[in-house]
C-alpha angles and dihedrals in degrees: 000000000000091000090052092052091047091052092051095049097042110119113223129203087246090061091047090050092051092051092043090055091047090053089051088047090058092049092049091046089055091045092050092049090050090054090050091050089053090051089050091054105266104126097199098196095322137070121303113256092250091055096050125104116252091257092055092045092053093047091046092055091043093054094040088064101031096048092053093046090049091048093054092046093048092048095052092041101236122151095242089059091064090046092052091046092051090048092052094044096046092044090057091047090053091046095052098037107029098032099032092134088066103032103023126235119290105183094177094056093043092051091045092054095044093048093048090050093050091048090049093053091046092051093047090049091051091047089053092048091048092050092052096044 
């Protein structure tokens, strides 16, 4: 009886991965909504959409759509959700590292994205190891 209860309450890496992706989904949902608020004229600590350069306008619209699509995909756990999330994360890394003369350098966001990607790959590796154990 005790072994049965232990087996039911055992947390697997797959469960941790699902909740990790759902946490990311919530963050990307908030991020996407912030981008939409900027488009609608609420500056939220930055420039109003009308005052942005064309590069910032394009990236704002891009992330307003992509972040929400990624959030939905991550929440429901489909493979394209992870792909959209990676696309959004790596695009921002390229923006703030490779195109810093246009977009500036946001070390906090770059580190956040790189750490979340590394954690994702570690969890997926452990899920794979757990499934084949």
